[in-house]
N, C-alpha and C positions, 0 to 999 in steps of 0.2 A: 357176270351179272346174274346168271341163273342161280348160282350157289348163294349169292347174296340174297336173292328173293326167297330162296328156300329157308335160309337162316332167319330171315325176317318173319316168315310164316310161323316158325317155331316160337319166336318171341310173341307173336300175336295170339297164338293158341295156348301157350304155356304147357305144351305137351308134344313130345316128339312123335309119339305114335299117331295122334290125331292129325298132326301136320303131315306126316308121311302118307296117311290115307287120303288127305285132301290133295296132295301133290302127286298121287299115284306112284309112290315110291315104297320100297321096303323100309322098315324101321332101321335095320342095320346100315343101309345105304345112306339114309339121312343123318344118322348118328355119326357116320364116318365123315360126311361133308362138314358137319358142325365141328368135329374134332380137328379136321384138317385146317379149317379157318382159324380156330383157336391157336393151333400150332404156328400158323403163319403170322398171326398178330402177336403171339407171345403172351396172351392173356386168357383167362377163363371167362367165357361169355355167359354161361348158364350155371346156376346152382342146381345140381341134379339130386340133392339129398332127400327131397320130399316126393310126394306123389306127383306134384306138378313142378316143372322146371321154372326157375325164376331167374331173371336177369341179375347178374352181379353189377356192381358199380361200373366196371369196365364195359360190361355188356350193354348197359343203358346208354353209355356214351357212344358205343359203337353203333347201336341201332339208330341213333339220331343221324350219324354220318351216313349210314347205309341208306336211310330214307332220302337224304339229300342226293346221294350218288344216283339212286334209281330215278328220282325226279329229274335230275340233270340229263340222264340218258333218254328218258321219255321225252323231254323237251327237244333233244337233238332229233329224235325220230319225227316229232311233230313238225319241226322246222323243215326237215328234208321232205316229208310227205307233202307239206304245203307247196314246196317248189315244184314237185312233180305232179301234184294233183290239185291244182288251183281251184278253190271254192268247193271243195268236197270235205266231208267230215261230219262229226257229231258235236253238237253244242249242249252241254249240260247246264240247265237253268234251274235255280231254286226260287220258289215263290210261294207266298201264302195262298191258300185255296181261293179266297175271295178275289185276289188279284188275278189269278189264272183265268177266272171267268171273263175278265176284260182283256187280258194280255194275249191269250191264245187266239181268239177270233180277230183281234185288231192287228196283230203283228205276226205271230207264228204262222198262221194259215196262209196269208198272202205271201210271206217270205218263202214258204215251201213251194208255192205255186211257181215262183220265179226261179228258185234254186232247188229242184226236186232231189238233187243228190246230197243235200245237206239235211241231216236228221236231227231231231231234238230229243233229249232225255229230260223230262220235266219231273222235278222233285218238290213235292209240296211240304213246306215247313213254315213256321212262324218267321217273322222278319229278322229277329235277333239270331235265330239259328241259321238263317240264310246268310247273314253277314259273316258269321263264324266259318261257315262252309266255304265261302268265297275266299276268306283270308287263308284258310288252311289248304286251299287248292282242290278240294274234293268236288267242286263244281266250277264251271267257267264264269258264269254270270248269275246275278241275282236281281229279282224285281222286288223291291222293298219299300216300305213307307218311310218317309222322312220323319225324324232326323236320323242321319247315319254319321259314322266317324269319318268325316270328309278327308282327313289326311291319309287315310289308309286305302281309299278307293278312287278309281276313275268313276265319274258319275254322269249319267245322261238322263235328263228329265223325260218322263213318259206321260204322266197325268198330273194335272193340277186342278183338282176339283174339291167339293165339300161333301160332307155327309148329309143325307136327307133322313127324315123319319117316316116310318110306316105305321099307320094307325088303322084300327078297325073302322069300317064305313059308318058305324053308329056312334063313334066317339065324337064329342063336341068339337074337337079340333078338325075333324074331317070336312067341316063346312068352310074352313078358312083357307086362304091361299098360301100361307106360310105360318111357321110357328117359331117361338123363341125357346131357348133352352130352359128358361125359368118356368115355362108352361108345363114342364115335365117334373117339377119339384115333387109332387105327390104321386106321380104315376109309377106303376110297376114297369120296369125296363127289361127288355130282352136283348142280351148282349152276346157277342161272340165269346167263346170259351177263353179261359186263362191261357196265356201264351201268345194271343193275338195282340199286336201293337195297337190296332184300332180300339180294342177294348180299353186299354190304358189311356188312350187319348180322350175317350168319352168320359171315363171316371175323373180324370184330371180337369176336364172342361166343366163338369158338374160342380166339383169342389171350387173352381174359380168363380162359378156363378152363385156360390153361397149355399150349396146343399150337397148331401151325399147321395150317390146314385142308389136307387132302390132296385136292386137286381133280383128279378123274379125268376127268370129262366136263362139258360146258357146253351149255346150250341156251336159246333164248329162248321155247320153247314148253313149258308145264307138262305137257301130255299126253305129250310126247316124254321128259321126265324120268321119268315113270312107266314108259314102255316100256323105258327103259334099266335101271331097277330090275328090271322084269319079266325082263330078260335076265340078271339077277344080276351087273350091272356096278358096283354101288355102292349108296349110300344117298342119297336125295334129301330135300329139305325142301319142304313145301307149307303154305300158310296153312290153318288148321283149317276155315274156311268152304268152301274149295275141295275139301277131302278128300271131301265127300259126293258129288262128281261122279266119283270114282274107282271104276270097276267091275271093274278087272282082278283076276282071281282069283289071280294069281301074286304079289300083293304084300299086305303088311299095313301098317296105319297105326298109329303109336304116338304118344301125347302126349309132348312133350319137356318134362322137368322138371329142376330143379336144375342150371343155371338154365333157365328158359324164355326163348324169344326172342320178343319182342312183334311183332305185326303190326297196327299201328294205322293205319287209313286215315282221312283227313279230306278234306272238300271245301273247296277254297280259291278265292277270287276276289280281284281287285284292288280294295281299298277306295277307291282314288283314281279309279276309272273309273265311268262310268255303269252302273248295274245295271238291266236292263230288267225290265218287270213279269213277263214269263214266267220270267225267271231268279229273281226274288223268289218267285214262286209255286212254282218247283221247289225252292228252298231250304226253303220252308215245308213242302212235301211231304216233303222228306227228314227233317224232324223226326219225322214219323210212321212213317217206314220205315227209320230208322237201326237198325243192328244192335247199337248200344251199349246195354247194359243200364243 
């Protein structure tokens, strides 16, 4: 197993010397390991004719199988660890930043109070990137916006809410109790940056309402969106559960109706991969702490 991991590192770095440095080996030692595996398999894994080593066709096929072998052994260790250390471990969760603002205080914090030996590694990415990471197994769970590829995932609902709009206190809409999407036809809009699923939902909703979104500013941080509204630079959208965190006195928050734009968050995991006991415990915990009524 150690040798397989060493050879895989050479494939990842395309350089035996750099791989040897990373693995704390001498270059001749690593070269010998690679050559020994090639002799055992009866094929050449790497083309060494250039400055960087490249996988041969046989090498590419071998690396795919080596990754599967390493993953299978890792799953074996996870299974045995679960048996001997029930409800301990680390859960890797991918989620967009705007979801983390709701997900962490509502679920992660109370879960860790109940199970202090279970830790979390939170990785902030857009919804589509999170889906791909769950499928490839680089993270255990993902919190993403619907829709998702349902056939590929186990799915647990977490939030079923709508988006609200944030307007400056001097804006004519600020005196109303709610707003319609068509009220925003001529307004400069402040949206999340490209790569956020929520941004695309808003753009598509505007098109369905008969107009194109007039995007004035973009940001990846929800609190900066609010500050831009506070400076009277446009109108922003925020999920309703996040609106309770807004304390800026220069803005007003209005429900968006006719039509509303849904903000439905689900927890997803790869049904084909091993689900650890701490993950199963977390999924069960989510059933009691879901914000879905």
